[in-house]
N, C-alpha and C positions, 0 to 999 in steps of 0.2 A: 525736298519737300518742304515749305512756306508753313511755321506753324505761326499764331499769331494767340498770343497769350495777352487775353485781356480779362480788367477783372468784372464780374458781373454773377447774376443767378440763374443757371440753368435746371432746368427738369430731367429728368432720365428714370423710366423705367426700368426696373430690376426685378428676376424673381430669387429668393432665396428662403433659407429654411430656417425660419425664428426656433433658435432654443429656448422655448419659455419654460418655466419654473417646472410644469405638468407635462411638459414633454422630456425633461429632463430626467424627473420623477419617472415617468414610464420607463427610458429604458433604463434607469438604474435597478427598478424592480423584475426586471426580465430578467438580466442578469445573479439576480442574487441566488446564493442558493437556499431551500429552506432553513437554515440554521441562520443568515444571512437575513435573512426577510422578516424572520420572528424575531431578530433584535431591534429590524430597521420601525417593523410596527410596535415595539416595545416603545422604542424612543420618539414614536409617534403619536404617543401617549401621554407623554410628558409635555408635547408642546401644542394640544390640542385638547382642553379640557372637555369637547364635549365627544371625544373618541376614547371607545373602550373595547376590551379586547376582550372575548369570550373563549378562553382555552380551553379546552378539550380534555376534559377526565382521562386520567391513564386507565386501559383497559383491565379488568380485575381478571385475573387467572381463574379457567374455570380444570374443574376435574372433568372424568372422563365422562363423569353420567351428566354432564352439561350443568352442574350446579354450580354456583356462584359462590367460591369459599370469601368469607368475613376475615378483615384483617386481624379482628381481635380471635376468631374461634381457631381450637386446637380441639382435635382426638385423638385418639389411642392407637386407630387404624390407619390414619394420615400420617404422616412423617411432615415436616417442618421443610419447604425444600430450599431455605436460607442457609440451613442447618450441614447440606449438602454442598454447599460452594466451598471451594478449597479453599486453604490463607495460603497462596503465594507471598506473603511479604517479606520472609526470609531472605536474605542476599546474601552473597557469596562469603561478604566479609562480616557477616553476623554467624555464619553457619561458621565459620575460622573462630571466631572470637569463643563462640560456645564452645569450642573443642578445646581454647588457649587457657580458659579461665580453670580447667581441672589442673593446669600444670606450673607448678609453686616457678614465679621468675622473680629474680631484683630487680632494682628499680630501673637497674642500668639496660637491662634486656629487654623489660617494658618498653623502653625510650626507642631503642632500635628496632622492636618490633612493630611498634606503632608505626616507625617510619616505614619501615619494607611493606606494611599492608598499605599505607597512604599509596605507596608507590608499584600497587599491582592491580593490574586491568582487569575487567570484568569477565576474563576467560580465563586468569588464575594464574597469569603471565607476569614478571618481574620488568617493570620498565626502566629500570635502575642497574648501573653494574655493583659489583662488590665494592669495589675502591672506591666510588663514587658515593656510595651508602655510609662507607665508615668515614670520609673523608665530611661528609655532611652531621655524622653524626659524634665526630671526633672522638673515634674509636678506633681499636687494630681492626686491621680485615679477617683477622682469626676470629675475632668475636663477632662481626656482622656473619661470617658464615656460618659459625656454631645457632645464630638468631635464625639465621635463613635454613638451617636443617632441620631445626624445630618445625618451620613452616612445612616444607618439603613433606614430614612424616604424615600430616593432619589428612583429613580427607577433604574431598575426594583426591585420590592420584591422581599425581602431575602438576599439581598447584604451586607453585614456587618457583618453575621452570623460565629459563632464560630465552628458549625459543622451541623447536617442534620436536626437534633431536632429542634435546633435555627431556620433554616432556613425555615422551613416548620412552625413553628407559628409564625413568621414573615408574612409569608405571608398570615398564615389567621388570622389574626389581623385585614387585611384590606379589608376581604371579607363577604359582611354582610348576606352570604345564608348560609355560615360554618355552617353545623348541632353542634349542640351542643356536641355529642357526638364524633366529630371529633377532636375537639379542647381538649377533655378531654383523650381521648386514645396517640395523639401527645405529650400532656403535662404531663400527668401522668403514663404511661404505654406503652409509646415509644419501650422499649425493648422488653415486650411480644406481642406488636401487630407487630413487624418487625422479630421478628422469628416465627412470623405466631402460635403461641399458644392462639388460639382464643376461644377455647370451655374453658378454667377455665378462660380465659380474660372475655369471654361472661357471666360467672356466678359471677365474682365479681363485674360488672358493669351490673348484675340484665338487659341481653338482650337477643336478642335472636343471633346465630350465624349469621343469614341470614343480621342482622342488623350491624355486624363487617363488614361482605363481603361488603355492601353498602359503609358504612364509608370507606373501604379501596378503593372502585372504583372512591368514592370523590376525595380520596388525590392523585388518579393517574393523578390528574387534575393540581396538582402542580409540579412547576418546582424545581426540585431537585439542580440544578446547573444554577443561575441565570444568570450569566457573559456568559452563553457557548454560548447562540447565537451571540454573539460579536466575537466567533473566527472563523477567515477568513483566514486557511490556503493555500495558494499558490496551484491549482491543480496541479498535476502530469500529465504531457503528455508524452504520448507513441507512440513512431513512430515503428508500426509492421514491422518486415522483411520478415513475411510470411503472405500472406493472403489465406484463403480457403475458397471457396463457393460452394453451392449446387446447381447445376443446370441440372435439367431436370434427378435427380436421379442419376446423377455423379458428385464426389468429384472433382473441377477444384483446384488446388496450384499456385500459385504464388510466385515468387521472388521477392520483393519490392525493386529497386535500384533507382527510380527517385530523391529521395530526398540528394542518396549520390553523394558526388561531384566527376566529374570525371576525372582525373590524362591527362592531356595533354603534350607532349615534345613539347617547344619551340622551332623548326626546323631551323627555320632562324636565329636565336640568336646563335643556336650552329654552322650554316654552316660560320659564320659571323667569328666567333670567332677560326673555322678552318685555317681558311687564316693564321694565326699565326704561324711562327715555331718554336716558345718555349717551347723547351722539356718538359719541367714541365708544360706547359699551355694543353698539350696535352693529357699528362697521366691523368691530372687533370678531362679531359672532358672526357677521354676512361672509367675513373670510376665511374663518374656521369650518361654516356649513359647506364651503365651498371646495374649503381643503379635503373635506369629509367626501364630496362628491366625487373628486378627482384623484381620490385614495382605490375607491371603488372602483372608478374606471381601469385604472393603471393597474390592477388587481386584476381584473375582467380581461384586461390585453394581455397581459400576463399569461393567464390560463388556456386562453385560448391559442394563443400563439407555443405554449410547450406542446400542447395535444397536437396542435397543426404538425409540428415539427417531428415529433413523435409517431403518429400517422405515418409522418411519408418514411420515416424512417424504416421503419416495418415493414411499407411496400416494397420497399427497394433493398431491406435484407432478406427479405422473404424465407430463401434458404437455409439462412442462419437459425431462425427461431424452428423451422423443420428438420434440420439436418446438423446442428451444431454449429461450435465455433471455426472450424475447418471448413464451413461452405462462405464466411464473412467474403463479400463482394468490396470491390476497390468502389470507393465513393467520397465524393467533396461535397462540401460546402455547397459550394456557388451552383451544382447543379439541383439539391432542394431549394434553394433561394430561387430559382428562376421556374421550378414549376408551382412552386407556394407564392411567387409575385412579391417575395420581400427581397430587402435588400441582405447581402451575406453575410453582413457584422450583425442583423438580427438573429441570421440562425447561429451563429458564434455565439450570441449573450445568450440563447435560449439553452445551448445544450452546456453553459460554463458551469459546475459545479451541480447538474443533475444528474440523476441516476436512476436505470431500468430495469427491474426484476426481470427475469426471465427464466424460462425454465431450465438455464445453464448458469444461474449463478445472476448476482446484481453486476453490469456494468454502467460506468457513465457513459452519458453520451455520448462523447468523443470518440469511443472506443471504435463504435460503428463510422467511423470516417478515417480509415486505414487507407492509407496511400498505396497508390497502384505499382505495379512489375507487370512489365509486359510480357503476354502470354496468350496463345494462340485463340483463346475464346473470345466470345464480344465484348462479353460484358470484363475482361482483365483478371487479375490474381489479385488479391491481398499478400503482405506480409503475412499474417498469421495465417492464410491459408499452405504458404510455404513450410512455416517453420514446422507448421504440425504435420507436414511430409515428411521432414526432415527429422522430426522425431519417430514416426513409425518407422523410415528408414534404419534407424540409430537400433531403438529398440528391438528388431525382427534381421539384424545383420548376422553374419558368424562372426563372433569376437575373437577366433582365431583369426580371422583374416579381414578386419573392420575395413570399412568406406571412406578411405580418403575423400577428401573436399570434393577432388574433382570427379572424382567416382560419382558423388553426390549430385556435383551441379550436372553433370550428364544424364543420369537419370532423369532431374530436374527436366531437363530438355525435353528428354523423349515423351515426358509427360504433359508438357507444353508452356512450362514455365523456363522464359529467357533467364536466367539466374548465373553469374560468373561464381569464379571459384571463390574468390574474394569477401563476394555477400555471403557466401555460404558459411565462411568461417565468419564471419561478422554475428551471421544470426546464429553460429554456435556455440559460439561465448554470449551471446543474450540468451542462451538455455540453458549455461551451464554448461554443455558437453563438452566433454574433453577431445584430444585430437586423437586419431588414431591412433598413432602409436601410444599414448595412453589407455586406450579401450581396449588394446590388445591380451588375450589371455593366452597360457601358454597350457593348457590343459583340456 
């Protein structure tokens, strides 16, 4: 093929989408969560002097009679709700130091003690060995062991242990009612007990397997993480963007916007500056006014898109809202996009960081797009449905003959779910369900 490359000017008509600043802003606003949108609008007020945010006031607390309680008021018959909020600011380290403050220690012991406490994790386990501690503290190992024993005598029982077996033994030492069989199993046959090789273990100890089961039930009373009760992570609060309620067998969907700040144009300030004849000022004002108009359009487009996607999700997952999470159907974003005649990426942005409040709890919108699993039904099944059935099967199984992964797989296939044994094992791990050998009871 001959090609003639000659210099010259040529006209060619093409079609392409220009990513203007306004379009980029609209796309960004759609994918913002409520918190990110608020932060974006606050930043906008710094760029545009004519934009002001009308931030909604926090709703007042109402009494049972519907009266609004003023912040400065108090009465004898009504208690301040703040006084009933528990203080969980103490950590495990604080609790241990409080007890240690009552014990006389010399400077060397305090130095070793601080080092050992620094190398204790949040569950109360030591993360360093005695030889390592002695080397770092430049002291004899016997001295480091003495200081460690001081820690191991504190509350809660089990702190200062090096591993689970050590932790359980520390707790058993303080219990007067601990059966001798329990102490022997934890001290001398811990791995065999933990692996649930109970029949050979029963022969070694010359006891019945039921005795081993009773000992296991007693061990369940012990705390494998003595410091865990001092963990007080700050709760994560989620503001739903969409709320769904069932009223008289009808699904009602509402878009929640009350908590979002309202964008207000400062018209008086704009008119005041408009009296000036400075060309640069007028150009600046024109651009900022246009920026405000585009911002309103982008916010309205964001609202409509989230609302349309939310309504379509409710339509597609109708069984979920009437019957619960076990009825969640397989669904993909492409299906929603095609029915709404929008791009799939638009659906993806619309559900990102958005939450829906339902009669069964608050879920991220992405939750309603589970992966599909082959089934006999036309709609297909979701992983959530299969996990729900697996949980029901395990809860109702005969604990003396628990279901194996293969048996669960076979039962699921009988119900129309094409699930392999390997997938059952994967889902079981995700549900924190032990294997059949670990779930078996001997009484």
